[in-house]
One Martini backbone bead per residue (centre of mass of N, CA, C, O) as a GRO file, in nm:
protein
  103
    1MET     BB    1   3.517  12.572   2.588
    2LYS     BB    2   3.890  12.622   2.528
    3ILE     BB    3   3.980  12.711   2.231
    4ASP     BB    4   4.109  12.994   2.256
    5GLU     BB    5   4.339  12.909   2.444
    6PHE     BB    6   4.457  12.694   2.265
    7ILE     BB    7   4.530  12.874   2.026
    8SER     BB    8   4.717  13.066   2.178
    9LEU     BB    9   4.923  12.849   2.267
   10VAL     BB   10   5.000  12.749   1.988
   11ARG     BB   11   5.100  13.022   1.879
   12ASN     BB   12   5.315  13.020   2.141
   13LYS     BB   13   5.437  12.725   2.169
   14GLN     BB   14   5.239  12.584   2.406
   15PHE     BB   15   5.184  12.258   2.398
   16ILE     BB   16   5.145  12.151   2.685
   17GLU     BB   17   4.934  12.359   2.773
   18ALA     BB   18   4.728  12.294   2.552
   19HIS     BB   19   4.671  12.011   2.638
   20GLU     BB   20   4.550  12.083   2.922
   21VAL     BB   21   4.303  12.262   2.839
   22LEU     BB   22   4.131  12.005   2.701
   23GLU     BB   23   4.092  11.780   2.915
   24ASP     BB   24   3.813  11.851   3.042
   25ASP     BB   25   3.648  11.839   2.783
   26TRP     BB   26   3.709  11.546   2.717
   27LYS     BB   27   3.595  11.421   2.979
   28GLU     BB   28   3.305  11.532   2.952
   29LEU     BB   29   3.238  11.398   2.681
   30LYS     BB   30   3.281  11.110   2.770
   31LYS     BB   31   3.075  11.113   3.006
   32ALA     BB   32   2.832  11.205   2.797
   33GLY     BB   33   2.873  11.021   2.525
   34GLU     BB   34   3.060  11.200   2.319
   35LYS     BB   35   3.255  11.029   2.130
   36ASP     BB   36   3.341  11.202   1.876
   37LYS     BB   37   3.413  11.459   2.026
   38ALA     BB   38   3.625  11.333   2.210
   39LYS     BB   39   3.810  11.233   1.981
   40PHE     BB   40   3.869  11.505   1.859
   41ILE     BB   41   3.997  11.630   2.111
   42GLN     BB   42   4.211  11.414   2.134
   43GLY     BB   43   4.348  11.492   1.872
   44LEU     BB   44   4.440  11.774   1.959
   45ILE     BB   45   4.603  11.683   2.196
   46ASN     BB   46   4.793  11.500   2.027
   47GLY     BB   47   4.908  11.721   1.850
   48THR     BB   48   5.058  11.873   2.080
   49THR     BB   49   5.215  11.636   2.191
   50ALA     BB   50   5.376  11.568   1.941
   51ILE     BB   51   5.525  11.836   1.914
   52ALA     BB   52   5.658  11.825   2.189
   53LEU     BB   53   5.817  11.566   2.132
   54PHE     BB   54   5.988  11.671   1.905
   55TYR     BB   55   6.125  11.908   2.078
   56LYS     BB   56   6.243  11.664   2.274
   57GLY     BB   57   6.356  11.431   2.065
   58ARG     BB   58   6.085  11.233   2.005
   59GLU     BB   59   6.019  11.118   1.704
   60SER     BB   60   5.872  10.842   1.734
   61ALA     BB   61   5.649  10.952   1.918
   62PHE     BB   62   5.547  11.169   1.732
   63ILE     BB   63   5.445  10.986   1.503
   64LYS     BB   64   5.241  10.824   1.671
   65VAL     BB   65   5.069  11.066   1.785
   66TRP     BB   66   5.001  11.206   1.517
   67ALA     BB   67   4.817  10.975   1.411
   68THR     BB   68   4.581  11.046   1.599
   69PHE     BB   69   4.515  11.315   1.484
   70GLN     BB   70   4.459  11.209   1.194
   71LYS     BB   71   4.229  11.013   1.272
   72TYR     BB   72   4.031  11.246   1.417
   73LYS     BB   73   4.005  11.499   1.233
   74PRO     BB   74   3.750  11.415   1.041
   75LEU     BB   75   3.522  11.463   1.260
   76ILE     BB   76   3.459  11.763   1.197
   77ASP     BB   77   3.244  11.676   0.961
   78THR     BB   78   3.030  11.517   1.189
   79ILE     BB   79   3.021  11.738   1.403
   80GLU     BB   80   2.887  11.935   1.670
   81LEU     BB   81   3.002  12.277   1.712
   82ASP     BB   82   3.084  12.537   1.866
   83SER     BB   83   3.288  12.717   1.688
   84LYS     BB   84   3.408  12.546   1.445
   85ASP     BB   85   3.618  12.744   1.321
   86LYS     BB   86   3.819  12.715   1.561
   87TYR     BB   87   3.884  12.415   1.518
   88ILE     BB   88   3.994  12.456   1.237
   89GLU     BB   89   4.219  12.647   1.321
   90ALA     BB   90   4.366  12.441   1.498
   91ILE     BB   91   4.436  12.251   1.272
   92VAL     BB   92   4.599  12.449   1.101
   93LEU     BB   93   4.816  12.509   1.313
   94LEU     BB   94   4.920  12.221   1.347
   95GLU     BB   95   4.992  12.174   1.046
   96ALA     BB   96   5.196  12.407   1.027
   97GLU     BB   97   5.392  12.290   1.232
   98TYR     BB   98   5.443  12.029   1.082
   99GLN     BB   99   5.568  12.164   0.831
  100LYS     BB  100   5.812  12.286   0.978
  101ILE     BB  101   5.930  12.013   1.069
  102ASN     BB  102   5.929  11.890   0.751
  103ASN     BB  103   6.150  12.129   0.631
   0.00000   0.00000   0.00000
């Protein structure tokens, strides 16, 4: 999993690049039948996509895509992941960016 690279890109506000980093992990989890893990990763991907959409001036798309992040975020409490704390950090970073947008 490329969560360290994802976190670094989010910190540097490279949201489109962060989206791309987790695509392979998401596809592998889907292929392996790890449904909830795949959905959680999809949520992180959608979180970065939503923020990128906001900065591109596509606020209605941002709201729709952000909802997917919110939908899948709670899966962190029910799935097993190595370095789970890093995934929690990724959630916190995305939510902090969301707060900046909404203030």
